[in-house]
Structure formats: C-alpha cells, structure tokens
C-alpha positions, 0 to 999 in steps of 0.5 A, spaced: 377 271 871 372 267 873 368 272 876 367 276 868 364 270 866 358 268 871 354 267 865 355 259 866 352 258 874 346 253 874 341 258 877 335 262 876 337 269 872 333 274 879 335 281 879 339 280 885 344 275 881 344 280 876 346 286 880 352 280 884 354 279 876 354 287 875 358 288 882 363 283 881 365 285 874 365 293 876 369 291 883 374 286 879 375 291 873 375 298 878 380 294 883 385 290 877 386 297 874 388 300 881 393 295 883 396 295 876 396 303 876 400 303 883 405 299 881 406 301 874 406 309 877 411 306 882 416 303 878 416 306 871 415 303 864 422 300 864 422 296 870 413 295 870 415 292 863 420 287 866 415 285 871 409 284 866 414 280 862 416 276 868 409 274 870 407 273 864 412 268 861 411 265 868 403 263 868 404 261 861 403 254 864 398 254 868 393 252 862 397 247 860 399 244 867 391 244 870 386 241 870 380 245 868 384 252 869 381 255 861 374 258 860 371 252 856 375 246 861 372 250 867 365 250 864 364 243 863 367 242 870 362 246 872 356 242 869 358 236 872 352 233 876 356 231 881 357 237 884 350 238 887 351 233 892 356 236 898 359 229 899 361 228 893 363 235 891 368 235 896 371 228 893 372 232 887 374 238 890 379 234 894 381 230 888 383 236 884 387 240 889 391 234 890 392 233 882 394 240 882 399 240 889 402 234 885 403 238 879 405 244 882 411 240 886 414 238 878 412 245 875 416 248 881 422 243 881 423 243 873 423 251 874 428 251 879 432 247 874 431 251 869 431 258 870 438 258 871 439 255 864 434 260 861 436 267 864 443 264 861 441 263 854 444 268 849 439 273 847 433 272 852 436 276 857 431 274 862 433 276 870 433 270 874 431 272 880 424 275 879 423 269 874 423 264 879 419 269 885 414 269 879 414 261 878 412 260 886 405 265 884 403 259 879 402 253 884 398 258 888 394 260 881 392 254 880 389 252 887 386 259 887 383 257 881 380 250 884 377 254 890 373 259 885 370 253 881 368 250 888 365 256 890 362 257 883 359 250 884 356 251 890 353 257 888 357 262 893 357 267 889 357 271 895 364 268 898 367 268 891 366 276 891 368 277 898 374 273 896 377 277 891 376 283 894 380 281 900 386 278 895 385 285 891 385 289 898 391 285 900 395 286 894 394 293 894 396 294 902 403 290 901 404 295 895 402 301 899 407 298 905 412 297 900 412 304 897 412 307 904 416 303 908 421 299 903 426 300 897 422 300 890 424 295 887 421 289 881 424 282 887 419 286 892 413 287 889 413 280 886 414 278 893 408 282 895 403 278 888 406 272 892 404 273 899 397 276 897 396 270 893 398 266 900 393 269 904 387 270 899 388 261 898 388 260 905 382 264 906 379 261 900 381 253 903 378 255 909 371 257 907 370 252 903 372 248 910 365 251 912 361 249 906 363 242 904 364 236 909 371 236 908 372 231 914 368 226 910 370 225 904 367 221 899 373 220 894 371 219 886 372 212 884 377 211 878 372 210 872 369 218 875 376 221 875 378 218 868 371 221 866 373 227 869 379 228 866 376 226 859 370 231 860 374 237 861 380 235 857 381 241 851 385 240 846 392 241 846 392 246 839 386 249 841 389 252 848 396 254 844 392 258 839 388 261 845 394 263 849 397 266 841 390 270 840 388 272 847 393 273 851 400 277 850 404 273 846 407 277 843 411 279 849 416 274 848 418 277 841 418 284 844 423 281 850 428 278 844 428 284 839 427 291 845 430 287 851 435 294 852 429 298 851 423 294 856 419 301 856 416 297 849 413 291 854 410 296 859 406 300 853 404 294 849 402 290 856 398 296 859 394 297 852 393 289 851 390 289 859 386 295 859 383 293 852 382 285 855 379 288 861 374 292 858 373 287 853 370 282 859 367 288 863 363 291 858 358 285 856 356 284 862 354 292 865 350 291 858 347 284 859 345 286 867 345 293 868 342 296 860 338 290 857 334 288 862 330 295 862 330 296 855 327 289 854 321 291 859 320 299 856 320 296 848 317 289 847 320 289 840 327 288 843 323 281 845 325 274 843 321 267 841 327 262 841 335 262 842 337 263 834 333 271 835 335 272 842 342 271 839 341 276 833 338 282 837 342 281 843 349 281 839 346 287 835 344 291 841 351 290 844 354 292 837 350 299 837 351 300 845 357 299 845 360 303 840 358 310 844 363 306 849 369 305 844 368 311 841 369 314 848 375 310 850 379 312 843 378 320 844 379 319 852 384 315 852 390 320 852 386 324 858 386 317 862 394 315 860 396 323 862 392 323 868 392 316 871 398 313 868 402 320 867 406 324 861 411 318 861 406 312 858 403 316 853 406 313 848 402 307 849 396 311 847 396 309 839 397 301 841 391 302 846 387 305 841 388 300 836 387 293 841 380 297 843 378 296 836 379 289 837 376 289 844 369 292 841 369 286 836 371 281 842 366 283 847 360 284 842 362 276 841 361 274 848 355 271 847 357 266 841 364 265 845 359 262 851 355 258 847 360 255 843 363 253 849 356 250 852 356 246 846 363 244 846 363 245 838 370 243 838 371 242 830 369 250 828 373 253 835 379 249 832 378 251 826 378 258 827 382 259 833 389 255 828 386 260 822 386 267 828 394 264 831 397 263 824 394 269 822 397 273 828 404 269 827 404 272 820 402 278 822 406 280 828 413 279 825 414 283 820 409 288 823 413 288 829 420 289 825 417 295 821 412 299 825 415 296 832 409 296 838 404 299 833 405 293 829 405 288 834 398 291 837 395 292 829 397 284 828 394 282 835 387 286 834 386 282 827 386 276 830 382 278 836 377 281 830 378 275 826 376 269 832 371 275 835 367 274 828 368 268 826 365 266 832 359 269 831 359 266 824 359 260 826 354 261 833 349 264 828 349 258 823 348 253 829 343 256 832 340 257 825 340 250 824 337 248 830 331 253 829 329 251 822 330 243 826 325 245 831 320 248 826 320 241 822 318 238 828 
C-alpha cells in the first residue's frame, strides 16, 4: 500500500509527519489484519483459499495496465515538478483519471469475454462468478491509486489516512452485515469488497475536487504527456520479476496442483500476507518511533554523510528487528490458534519461513527506496531477474516434494536474495558517491 511507503513525500521531516507515518502504518496494518481475520474465520480455510486466489488472479494485471501503479513508478510520478502548481496538478490528475478509465473499460471487456473461457480450461478449475466479480474491482483499484498519488503529491497525508480508514471501515461494516443477515458465500463477500472500494473511490474523488481546481483544468500538452509516460515507464521484465518475487505468484502453481484441497491456498496466502505486511510495518515503526530518540540519546549513532547514514541505519534495523523476528517466530502458533482458530494451525510452519524473508526485506527497505529514487534500473533489473529465476527453479520441485513448505521456502529464498542484493548494490553506489565527494 502507498500508505506504508511515505518516505517519498516531498516534505520536511518533522515530528508531526513522523507521527502521521507511524499512525498510518499501524492503522493500515491493524485494519487490514482485522478484515482478513474476519473473512478467514467466516469463510473457513477452503473457501478463503478460493477467495484469495480469485482476488490475486484478477489484480494480477494492475501493474501492467496502470500508469504509476507500481511502487517504483509512483515515486517517480510524485517527483514531477508539475505537481507544484494546483492547475497543472489538476491536469495531471485528469489525464491519469481518463487514461485509467479508458484502460479499465478495455480490461473489463476483455475479462467478460475471456473469463468464461478461462473457467472452462482443463486443469485450472477457476470459479466463473467469483472471478468475474473480482475483475470488477480492478478499475476501482486503478482509479483509487490515482487519487492516492494525487493526495500524496499535495502533501495531504491527513486526507489519505482518513480515506484509507474509511475504506477499511466500510469493508468491515459490509462483512459484519453479511455475517449477521445474509448467507455466507464467496460471491457476497466479493460484492462487499467491490462495494466498499466504489464508495471509497467516490469519497476520494470528492476530496480531490475540494483541493484541486478541476473546474479550470490546464490540460498537459502532448509533449508533457509523452514525457510523463516515459518517466513512469518501468521495464516489462522488471514488473514481471517484481510480481514473481514480492507477490504470491505461487498461488497459481498451488491452484493447478491442489485445486481439490483449496485449504493449501489459504495457508500459503495468509502466511504471505502476514509476513509481507510485517515487512512493511517494522521499518516504519523503527524509523519513526524508535530511532529518533535513540539518535538523540546516543550521539555515536549520528552520521555525517549519506553512506554512513545508510550503513548505521541498516545495522540498527537488523539489530532492532531481530528480537521482533524471534518473538514472532515463537508466538506464531499462539497467534494463529487464538485469532484464526485451530483449523489454520497448519500454516504456522510456512508463516515462520516467510517471517525470515520478511526480516531481510525490512532491513533492505532503505536500500530499495534509495535505488528506486535513483532509478538504478540496470542493477535492479539484473537482480530481479536473477531472484525471479531462482524462485521459479526452486518453487516447482519444492512444491512437488514438500507441498506448501517447499513453496514458502522457495519464495523466502528469492525474497532474501533480492533484499540482500539490494543492500549490496546500494552500499556500492553510496560508497562510490562518498569517494567522489571526498575527492572534490
């Protein structure tokens, strides 16, 4: 989520902003976890596995059809100077809104034509109606990300947090109403997801109309539109490798092999969701709540240049994150049995494996953020392709031999390699830059 990557906001780092980042990260994590737990307990392991798969499969096309929807391209889009002028910012918003609307219509038409054929393919065992409903959430996700990027560009983090809280609250309310008054089915919960996204999008669009002069939009010229597309362009192979490494892409393999036991999908999806959310939460908490008073209390941790800051902060992330990792590894059975129920206990082993990868990913957060700002595409692309290839090599025999444990091992190894590689690349770049500065 964009709320968990607010280091790219072009604003002065004050206590107020740090508190906002911390509040956004904690509320996003807690709200998403509450909604996921409620849906999982309502559906049960089998139906929850199908629910997670159709949602992932439908949203798979979002990074490929959207402009600025990936983490890398969104940071680049937010750095465009045109956002400084409200009328030009309104023009960029209108351009992105129309572009995503046009692409969404084409996507929905293709889905209406292709989903019946996909559901009939032998070996896939896709559910027709749930998959069709999940595809209707894709346009809403695309347009909602346009709203989120615009709010970030205008430094309206308060509205962004409020919008996300409203979205989670509406979804939670819809799920509770379904549990109380309607038969619990996969289709009704997917309708709740689509309905909450639609209402949140309407509220977000209304907030944009209040802060930007959409009634007197200055349309970007064709040259600026071309430059805009070029600046946010991310290589296709980079997007594919990112989907393989940092998204639960192994759900497709598990669906093909274990379609008759969808509980396997639920266990892997839940372990992946919990670990990836913790990977985003831990750096935000440490950087905004723990490190500032620590740096004031111990001047030895202070730094004089960017290279030294990266080295010391990465070591602090590794040292402070290690007790949190050990606590999560020890408490995961208690958490699963008390919160999700004993029916989800088989996911504990895969969750522990994924938590190790989440630890390395959290330590590499600063490296990934710096590399994306510097647009060091060559090194990132090679690293991403190598990690994705490693994941593909390991996931097929691992899944066939050890089931979900082998799948979690393959994903964790690929994520750990990508994270450690990002640390090495960033360390080398900053050391070279520091040497050049000394020579000058």
